[in-house]
C-alpha positions in Angstrom: 70.6 103.4 66.8 72.9 105.8 68.6 72.7 107.6 71.9 74.6 110.8 72.4 75.2 111.8 76.0 75.1 115.5 76.9 78.6 115.4 78.3 80.4 113.3 75.6 80.3 112.0 72.1 80.1 108.4 73.2 77.3 106.2 72.0 75.4 103.0 72.4 75.8 101.1 69.1 74.1 98.1 67.6 76.6 96.0 69.5 74.5 96.5 72.6 72.0 94.0 71.2 74.4 91.1 71.9 73.1 88.7 74.5 74.6 89.9 77.8 75.2 86.3 79.0 77.7 85.6 76.2 80.5 87.4 78.1 80.6 84.5 80.6 81.2 81.1 79.1 79.0 78.3 80.3 80.8 76.0 82.7 80.1 72.5 81.4 80.8 70.1 84.3 79.5 66.6 84.6 80.1 65.6 88.2 78.5 62.9 90.2 78.2 64.4 93.8 77.6 60.9 95.1 80.8 59.5 93.6 83.1 57.7 96.1 86.0 59.9 94.9 84.3 63.1 96.1 85.1 64.1 99.7 82.0 64.4 101.9 82.7 68.1 102.6 82.8 68.9 98.9 79.6 67.1 97.9 77.6 70.3 98.3 79.9 72.1 95.8 79.5 69.3 93.3 75.7 69.5 93.7 75.5 73.2 93.0 74.2 73.6 89.5 72.0 76.7 89.7 74.4 79.1 88.0 75.1 76.7 85.1 71.4 76.0 84.6 70.8 79.8 84.3 73.7 80.1 81.9 72.3 77.4 79.7 68.9 79.1 79.7 70.4 82.5 78.8 69.2 84.0 82.1 72.5 84.5 83.9 73.0 88.2 84.8 75.9 88.0 87.3 79.6 88.9 87.1 79.1 91.0 84.1 82.6 92.4 83.3 83.1 96.1 82.9 86.1 97.2 80.9 86.0 101.0 81.4 85.9 103.7 84.0 82.9 103.7 86.3 80.6 106.5 85.4 77.1 107.0 83.9 78.3 105.1 80.9 80.4 101.9 81.0 81.6 99.4 78.5 80.5 95.7 78.6 81.2 93.3 75.8 82.6 96.1 73.7 79.3 98.0 73.9 78.7 101.2 75.8 75.7 101.0 78.2 74.1 103.5 80.5 74.8 102.6 84.1 71.7 102.6 86.3 73.0 100.0 88.8 75.8 101.8 90.5 76.0 102.9 94.2 78.2 105.9 93.2 75.4 108.3 94.1 77.5 111.5 93.8 79.3 110.3 90.7 82.8 110.7 92.2 84.5 107.5 91.3 86.1 109.2 88.2 86.7 112.6 89.7 90.1 114.1 88.7 90.8 115.4 92.3 90.3 111.9 93.7 92.6 110.3 91.1 95.2 112.9 91.9 95.0 112.3 95.6 95.3 108.6 95.1 98.5 109.0 93.1 100.0 111.3 95.7 99.2 108.9 98.5 100.8 106.0 96.7 103.9 108.1 96.0 104.2 109.1 99.7 103.1 105.9 101.5 103.3 103.1 99.0 100.6 100.6 98.0 99.7 99.3 101.4 100.3 99.4 105.2 101.6 95.9 105.7 99.9 95.5 109.0 96.8 96.2 111.2 95.9 99.5 112.6 96.5 98.0 116.1 100.2 97.4 115.5 102.1 98.9 112.6 99.4 100.0 110.2 98.2 103.4 111.4 99.0 106.4 109.1 98.5 110.1 109.8 96.0 110.2 106.9 93.9 107.5 108.7 93.6 109.8 111.7 92.8 112.8 109.4 90.1 110.8 107.7 88.6 109.6 111.0 88.4 113.2 112.3 86.7 114.3 109.0 84.2 111.4 109.2 83.3 112.1 112.9 82.8 115.8 112.0 80.6 114.8 109.0 78.2 112.7 111.0 78.3 114.8 114.1 80.0 112.4 116.5 83.0 112.7 118.8 85.2 110.1 117.1 85.4 107.5 114.4 87.4 104.4 113.5 88.0 103.3 109.9 87.7 99.6 108.8 89.0 98.0 105.6 85.5 97.2 104.4 82.0 98.2 105.4 81.2 94.5 106.1 84.1 94.4 108.6 82.8 97.6 110.3 79.4 95.9 111.0 81.0 92.7 112.1 83.5 94.5 114.3 81.0 96.8 116.0 78.1 94.4 116.5 80.2 91.4 117.4 81.9 93.4 120.1 79.3 95.7 121.5 76.6 93.1 122.4 77.8 90.7 125.0 76.6 87.6 126.8 73.1 88.0 128.3 72.4 91.1 126.2 70.1 91.5 123.1 70.5 92.9 119.6 67.3 93.6 117.6 67.5 94.1 113.8 64.9 95.0 111.1 64.2 91.9 108.9 65.4 93.8 105.8 68.7 94.9 107.4 71.8 94.2 105.2 73.5 90.8 105.3 76.5 92.4 107.1 74.3 93.4 109.9 72.8 90.0 110.2 76.2 88.3 110.2 77.4 90.8 112.8 74.4 90.0 115.0 75.2 86.3 114.7 78.7 86.9 115.9 77.5 88.4 119.2 77.4 86.3 122.4 74.0 87.8 123.1 70.5 87.0 121.8 69.6 88.0 118.3 66.0 88.9 117.5 64.4 90.3 114.4 61.4 92.6 113.9 59.2 93.1 110.9 60.3 95.6 108.4 59.7 99.2 109.6 57.0 97.8 112.0 57.3 99.9 115.2 54.6 97.9 116.9 56.5 94.6 116.5 59.7 96.3 117.7 57.8 97.6 120.8 56.6 94.0 121.5 60.1 92.7 121.3 61.4 95.4 123.7 58.6 94.8 126.2 59.6 91.2 126.6 63.2 92.1 127.5 64.1 93.1 131.1 64.3 96.9 131.3 67.8 96.9 132.8 69.3 94.3 130.4 71.7 95.6 127.7 70.1 95.9 124.3 70.9 97.4 120.9 68.5 98.2 118.1 70.3 98.2 114.7 68.7 99.4 111.5 69.6 100.5 108.0 69.1 104.3 107.6 68.2 103.6 103.9 67.4 100.0 103.0 69.6 98.9 100.1 67.0 97.1 98.0 63.6 98.8 98.6 65.0 102.3 99.1 62.8 102.7 102.2 63.9 105.1 104.9 63.9 103.7 108.5 61.4 105.4 110.8 64.1 106.6 113.0 62.0 109.0 115.2 59.8 106.2 116.3 62.8 103.8 116.8 64.6 106.3 118.9 61.5 107.0 121.1 61.1 103.3 121.7 64.8 102.9 122.5 64.7 105.6 125.1 61.5 104.1 126.7 63.3 100.8 127.0 66.9 101.9 127.8 68.2 100.6 124.5 71.1 101.9 122.4 70.5 102.6 118.6 72.9 101.9 115.8 72.2 103.1 112.2 73.9 101.6 109.2 74.0 104.5 106.9 75.8 102.9 103.9 73.2 104.3 101.6 72.4 107.4 103.6 75.9 109.1 103.7 76.1 111.5 100.8 72.4 111.2 100.1 70.4 112.2 103.2 70.8 115.0 105.7 72.6 118.4 105.5 75.6 118.2 103.3 75.2 114.4 103.0 75.6 113.9 106.8 73.2 111.0 106.7 69.8 109.7 108.0 70.2 110.7 111.7 70.9 114.2 110.6 68.0 114.1 108.2 65.7 113.5 111.1 67.6 115.8 113.5 68.4 112.8 115.7 72.2 112.7 115.7 72.5 113.2 119.4 69.9 110.4 120.1 71.5 107.8 117.8 74.5 106.3 119.6 76.4 104.5 116.8 76.6 105.5 113.1 78.1 103.1 110.5 79.0 104.2 107.0 80.8 102.8 104.0 83.1 104.3 101.3 81.9 102.2 98.3 78.8 104.3 97.7 78.9 108.1 97.7 82.5 108.3 98.9 84.1 106.6 95.8 86.3 104.0 97.3 86.1 100.9 99.5 86.1 100.6 103.3 83.8 101.6 106.2 83.7 103.3 109.5 82.0 103.5 112.9 81.3 106.8 114.6 80.2 107.3 118.2 81.2 108.9 121.4 84.9 108.9 122.1 84.7 106.3 124.8 82.8 103.8 122.6 85.3 104.3 119.8 88.2 103.7 122.2 86.6 100.5 123.3 86.2 99.3 119.7 89.8 100.2 118.8 91.0 97.8 121.5 88.5 95.0 121.3 87.1 94.7 117.7 88.5 91.6 116.1 87.8 92.6 112.5 89.9 95.8 113.1 92.7 94.2 115.2 93.2 91.2 113.0 92.8 92.8 109.5 95.3 94.9 107.5 94.7 98.6 107.4 92.8 100.3 104.7 95.3 101.2 102.0 96.7 104.7 101.6 95.1 105.1 98.2 91.6 104.2 99.5 92.1 106.5 102.5 93.1 109.5 100.4 90.2 108.8 98.0 87.7 109.0 100.7 89.2 112.0 102.4 89.1 113.9 99.1 85.5 112.7 98.4 84.3 114.1 101.7 85.9 117.4 100.9 84.3 117.5 97.4 80.9 116.6 98.9 81.1 119.4 101.4 82.2 122.0 98.8 79.8 121.0 96.1 76.4 120.6 97.7 74.8 121.0 94.2 75.8 117.3 93.6 73.3 116.2 96.2 70.7 118.5 94.8 71.1 117.1 91.3 71.0 113.5 92.7 67.5 114.3 94.1 66.3 116.0 91.0 67.3 112.9 89.0 65.7 110.6 91.5 62.3 112.4 91.3 62.5 112.5 87.5 63.2 108.7 87.2 60.6 107.7 89.9 57.8 109.8 88.4 58.6 108.5 84.9 58.5 104.9 86.0 55.2 105.4 87.9 53.7 107.1 84.8 54.6 104.1 82.8 52.8 101.8 85.2 55.7 100.2 87.0 55.3 99.1 90.6 58.0 101.1 92.5 57.1 100.5 96.2 57.1 103.1 98.9 60.8 104.1 98.8 61.8 107.8 98.5 65.5 107.6 97.8 67.8 107.3 94.8 67.4 103.5 95.1 64.2 102.7 93.1 62.9 99.1 93.0 60.8 98.0 90.1 58.9 94.9 91.3 58.6 92.0 88.9 57.8 89.6 91.8 58.8 86.3 90.0 62.5 85.4 89.5 62.4 84.6 85.8 60.9 87.8 84.4 63.3 89.7 86.7 66.3 88.0 85.2 65.0 88.3 81.7 64.3 92.0 82.1 67.8 92.8 83.3 69.3 91.0 80.4 66.9 92.5 77.8 67.6 96.0 79.2 71.3 95.4 78.9 70.8 94.4 75.3 69.0 97.7 74.8 71.9 99.6 76.4 70.7 99.9 80.0 72.5 98.3 83.0 70.3 97.5 86.0 70.6 95.0 88.8 68.2 92.0 89.3 67.6 91.1 92.9 66.1 87.7 93.8 65.5 85.9 97.2 67.3 85.7 99.6 68.3 89.3 98.8 64.6 90.1 99.0 61.6 88.3 100.4 59.9 85.5 98.4 57.8 86.8 95.5 59.4 90.2 95.8 62.0 89.9 93.1 62.9 93.3 91.7 65.0 95.3 89.3 67.1 97.7 91.4 67.6 101.1 89.7 69.9 103.6 91.3 70.5 107.2 90.3 73.7 109.2 90.3 74.2 113.0 90.5 76.0 112.8 87.1 73.1 111.3 85.2 71.7 113.7 82.6 68.0 114.2 82.0 68.6 112.9 78.5 70.1 109.7 79.8 67.2 109.2 82.3 64.6 109.7 79.5 66.4 107.2 77.3 66.4 104.7 80.1 62.7 105.3 80.6 62.0 104.7 76.9 63.8 101.3 77.1 62.1 100.4 80.4 58.8 101.0 78.7 59.7 98.8 75.7 61.1 95.9 77.7 58.5 96.1 80.5 55.7 95.8 77.9 57.5 93.0 76.0 57.9 90.9 79.2 54.5 91.8 80.6 55.6 93.8 83.7 53.5 96.7 82.5 
């Protein structure tokens, strides 16, 4: 069996039938967690056996090692597989202009900044990138963090103070949840995309008390889009600020990839926009964009900014170039959506349950954990890489296969993936 991609002569060979779990050797540890020689603090680590149990059963799908460039095809265990588990929505991680900009940045600035932005770690290209990001999402200013996780921790842990409230959707990303837990205020959650429940929460908070509503623009597992118009209306009725985590919206939603707030025409009514670089923007890091006064406040009070080393010159240059490519090549976003519609319609025709999402993140619900793990590994053996997602990443009984599309996928690759999805889905009993 061979697969010939439209853009290369590479192929998926019979090697792809190797069990995917073989690449990670089973850790065989016989440890008594109650032994008197084990420190009390470390008993929990000695009691953790879940990963080894899955390995022994041939159901372990994590830490699969890729030994090639990140594109629509990758190499795992010496076999080429089609990548349908990447967040590189625009397919820019292997773009020659980005590689060239990285090399030039390293030659000029070196490999790192050797300090925090607050002290000795601010470069001129950091400021250039921040201006470009603020312009992209339609805000006055932006501040760049070394990771998207730090951006959420730094903004949420700083903005919401003692006696104030932060309200988060129950399916918000873990970095939002952890950022909310860092606040000195009260953290409340509301049912996923349930505006009635959010309204109830807001009605029980004093009108003049500080409050922030934080929500993913595009939810990372279900692919749902947040009902931002309703959220913004409620926020204005109750004098709340709104923050949108657009990690999966930048480069996907809105005019020129400007994101979810732009998609709904709500940029001026959303107060804080967060984005990451590890999805459409082909690198690693994150940013917060807002009015200039809010950004100035964060620059001087956000602990995850002040006490972390700056984002590297190479990463900064990569993101700056990715933004430029995204703006000059709008056809990438058009292709991404064409691919998304083709894959979603194909999965639905086959009888898979794909939920209500509309974005390049397409969930295939298996509900139980074991068939989800088995399906991911069987698909890899058939030459298709997808991500299995189990609780607590999703709600109980909502385990799913997460498929994500890239602008650089070809129709032939998508059709091949659908063929293998049909084969494995029927074999396991999902369809």
